[in-house]
C-alpha positions in Angstrom: -95.0 100.0 -79.5 -92.9 103.2 -79.5 -94.0 105.8 -77.0 -94.9 108.9 -79.0 -94.2 111.2 -76.0 -90.5 111.3 -76.7 -88.7 114.6 -77.0 -86.6 115.0 -80.1 -83.7 117.5 -80.6 -81.2 118.1 -83.3 -78.5 120.3 -81.9 -76.1 122.2 -84.1 -73.0 122.2 -81.9 -71.0 119.9 -79.6 -71.8 122.1 -76.6 -75.5 121.8 -77.2 -75.3 118.0 -77.5 -73.4 117.9 -74.2 -76.0 120.1 -72.4 -78.8 117.9 -73.6 -77.1 114.6 -72.8 -77.0 115.4 -69.1 -80.8 115.3 -68.9 -82.4 112.2 -67.5 -83.6 109.7 -70.1 -81.7 111.3 -73.0 -80.0 109.1 -75.7 -77.9 110.1 -78.6 -78.3 108.6 -82.1 -77.1 109.0 -85.7 -78.2 106.1 -87.9 -80.4 104.5 -85.2 -79.9 101.1 -86.7 -79.7 99.5 -83.2 -81.6 102.0 -81.2 -84.9 101.9 -83.1 -85.0 98.2 -83.1 -84.7 98.2 -79.3 -87.4 100.8 -79.0 -89.7 99.0 -81.3 -89.6 95.9 -79.1 -89.8 97.9 -75.9 -86.3 96.9 -74.7 -85.2 100.5 -74.5 -87.5 103.5 -73.6 -85.7 106.8 -73.8 -87.5 110.1 -72.8 -85.4 112.2 -75.2 -83.7 111.5 -78.5 -80.8 113.6 -79.5 -80.0 113.5 -83.2 -76.3 114.2 -83.7 -76.5 114.7 -87.4 -76.7 118.5 -86.9 -72.9 118.4 -86.3 -70.9 117.2 -89.3 -67.2 116.7 -90.0 -65.8 114.7 -92.8 -63.6 111.6 -92.3 -60.0 112.2 -93.3 -56.6 110.4 -93.6 -53.7 112.6 -92.4 -51.0 110.3 -93.7 -50.6 108.4 -90.5 -54.2 107.6 -89.3 -57.7 107.5 -90.4 -60.0 109.9 -88.5 -63.6 108.9 -88.4 -66.0 111.5 -86.9 -69.4 110.8 -85.5 -72.2 110.6 -88.2 -69.7 109.1 -90.7 -71.4 106.0 -92.2 -69.7 102.7 -93.3 -70.7 103.5 -96.9 -68.9 106.9 -96.8 -65.7 105.2 -95.6 -65.9 102.4 -98.2 -66.3 105.1 -100.8 -62.9 106.5 -99.8 -61.4 104.0 -102.3 -57.7 105.1 -102.3 -57.6 105.6 -98.6 -59.1 102.2 -97.9 -56.2 100.6 -99.8 -54.1 101.6 -96.7 -56.7 99.9 -94.4 -57.5 96.6 -96.0 -58.4 94.8 -92.7 -60.9 97.6 -91.8 -62.3 97.5 -95.3 -62.9 93.8 -95.3 -64.7 94.0 -91.9 -66.9 96.9 -93.0 -68.0 95.1 -96.1 -69.4 92.4 -93.8 -71.5 94.8 -91.8 -75.2 94.1 -92.2 -76.8 94.9 -95.5 -76.3 97.8 -97.9 -79.1 99.6 -96.1 -77.4 99.2 -92.8 -74.1 100.4 -94.1 -75.8 103.5 -95.6 -77.1 104.5 -92.2 -75.0 102.8 -89.6 -71.9 104.5 -88.2 -68.6 103.2 -86.7 -69.0 105.6 -83.8 -72.4 104.1 -83.0 -71.0 100.5 -83.3 -68.3 101.4 -80.8 -70.7 103.0 -78.4 -73.0 100.0 -78.6 -70.1 98.1 -77.2 -71.2 94.7 -78.4 -68.4 92.1 -78.5 -70.0 90.9 -81.8 -69.4 94.2 -83.5 -67.3 93.8 -86.7 -65.9 97.3 -86.6 -65.2 97.2 -82.9 -63.2 94.0 -83.3 -61.0 95.3 -86.2 -60.5 98.8 -84.7 -59.4 97.2 -81.4 -56.9 95.0 -83.1 -55.6 98.0 -85.0 -55.0 99.8 -81.7 -57.5 102.6 -82.3 -57.9 105.7 -80.1 -61.2 107.4 -79.3 -61.7 111.1 -78.9 -64.4 112.1 -76.4 -66.3 115.4 -76.5 -66.8 118.1 -75.4 -63.3 118.3 -73.9 -61.8 116.1 -76.6 -60.0 113.8 -74.2 -58.3 110.8 -75.9 -57.9 107.2 -74.8 -57.4 103.8 -76.2 -60.4 102.1 -77.6 -59.6 98.9 -75.7 -59.8 100.8 -72.5 -62.9 102.8 -73.5 -65.1 99.7 -73.8 -65.7 98.2 -70.4 -68.2 95.5 -71.2 -71.3 94.7 -73.3 -73.1 98.1 -73.7 -70.7 99.8 -71.2 -68.3 102.5 -72.2 -66.2 105.0 -70.3 -68.2 108.2 -70.7 -68.8 110.7 -67.9 -71.9 112.8 -67.5 -72.3 115.1 -70.6 -69.6 113.3 -72.5 -70.1 111.5 -75.9 -67.8 109.9 -78.4 -66.7 112.4 -81.1 -64.3 110.4 -83.3 -62.2 107.3 -83.7 -58.6 107.4 -84.9 -57.1 104.3 -86.5 -53.4 104.1 -87.3 -52.1 102.7 -90.6 -50.4 99.4 -90.4 -47.9 99.3 -93.2 -46.2 96.0 -94.2 -48.7 93.8 -92.5 -50.8 91.0 -93.9 -54.3 90.7 -92.6 -57.2 88.4 -92.1 -60.8 88.9 -91.1 -63.6 86.3 -90.9 -66.8 85.9 -89.0 -69.0 82.9 -88.6 -72.7 83.2 -88.4 -75.9 81.2 -88.9 -76.6 82.9 -92.2 -74.8 85.2 -94.6 -77.1 88.2 -94.7 -77.2 90.6 -91.8 -75.8 88.0 -89.4 -74.6 88.5 -85.9 -71.4 86.5 -85.6 -71.1 83.4 -83.5 -67.3 84.0 -83.5 -65.1 86.3 -85.5 -61.4 86.9 -85.9 -59.3 89.9 -87.0 -55.5 89.4 -87.4 -52.5 91.6 -88.4 -49.1 90.0 -88.9 -45.8 91.1 -90.3 -43.2 88.5 -91.5 -39.5 88.5 -92.2 -39.4 85.5 -94.4 -41.2 82.8 -92.4 -40.3 84.5 -89.1 -43.0 86.5 -87.2 -41.9 90.0 -86.5 -45.1 91.3 -85.1 -48.7 90.0 -84.7 -52.1 91.2 -83.4 -54.9 88.8 -82.9 -58.4 89.5 -81.7 -61.6 87.5 -81.4 -65.2 88.7 -81.2 -68.4 87.1 -79.8 -66.5 84.8 -77.5 -66.4 87.0 -74.4 -67.9 90.2 -72.8 -65.3 92.2 -74.6 -63.0 91.8 -77.6 -60.5 89.0 -76.6 -56.8 89.5 -77.1 -53.8 87.9 -75.4 -50.7 90.0 -75.6 -48.5 87.3 -74.0 -49.5 84.8 -76.8 -48.7 87.5 -79.4 -45.3 88.0 -77.7 -44.7 84.3 -77.7 -45.0 84.2 -81.5 -42.6 87.0 -82.2 -39.2 85.9 -83.5 -40.6 82.4 -84.1 -40.8 80.6 -87.5 -44.4 80.2 -88.4 -44.7 76.5 -88.8 -47.2 73.7 -88.1 -45.9 73.1 -84.6 -46.2 76.8 -83.5 -49.6 77.2 -85.1 -50.9 74.1 -83.4 -49.5 75.2 -80.0 -50.9 78.8 -80.2 -54.4 77.8 -81.6 -54.8 75.2 -78.8 -53.8 77.8 -76.2 -56.4 80.3 -77.5 -59.1 77.6 -77.4 -58.1 76.6 -73.9 -58.2 80.2 -72.5 -61.2 81.6 -74.1 -64.4 81.3 -72.1 -67.5 82.1 -74.3 -71.1 81.6 -73.3 -73.8 79.3 -74.5 -76.7 81.2 -76.1 -79.3 80.8 -78.8 -76.8 81.2 -81.5 -74.1 78.6 -80.4 -72.8 76.6 -77.5 -69.7 77.4 -75.5 -68.0 74.3 -76.8 -68.7 75.1 -80.5 -67.4 78.6 -80.0 -64.1 77.4 -78.5 -63.7 75.0 -81.5 -64.3 77.9 -83.8 -61.6 80.0 -82.2 -59.0 77.3 -82.9 -60.3 76.6 -86.4 -60.4 80.3 -87.4 -56.8 80.7 -86.3 -55.7 77.6 -88.2 -57.6 78.8 -91.3 -56.0 82.3 -91.1 -52.5 81.0 -90.9 -53.1 78.5 -93.6 -54.4 81.1 -96.0 -51.7 83.6 -95.2 -48.7 81.3 -95.2 -49.9 77.8 -96.3 -49.2 76.4 -92.8 -51.2 73.4 -91.5 
């Protein structure tokens, strides 16, 4: 049961949000799609709720990057039809987020702050080398450095995530897939996001990330570097997919075993390269 003795504030400025956030037991929210579930089951018991929707900026594309402020929902981004054509990997991932109701209330900033390795948006934004902007001083850092572990982000006292900036990746092919126990509103057992640029059959650049198979989004830069300048063929794909499966150390939980997740990592990569280039 939710404790009714919770203070509620809806500040109208970034400064007010920061001042309230330093108080003990305070917690920010926008859509509340994760927070209210945790409160209902008694997993999380805040003393103060700070509704950030009193501060509103619109998402925008400046020609180089997509800027996603706090309180922007998935549905709002998906409605930016022409802009989303420049961000097809992100669009594919957001379409897989929960149900239409969740997409109408849930926000990318909230997903990042939740810092779950199963987050669809967090996975794709990490692969796309996103930056985050942290209020009130608007310091900027890489998303991959901002997330420290499950539910752990690099925020100092009084700080909060203001926006996410995602660069456009022109000339890249993409692939996104998540595997879950059911289609609707599923939490992934394993997921993959991939960006790759070819010159004929030769790999010029590649970014590969996996979700739900470690405490953070899993990427191996050395394996990406190994692929560059190589012809994408059956031998290379077999070698790389086996190395990802060998290295990744997922956990066993109620959704899947460690062994099953490791097999999924290899199979998702094989499937991605097959669909992109007909290899394997």
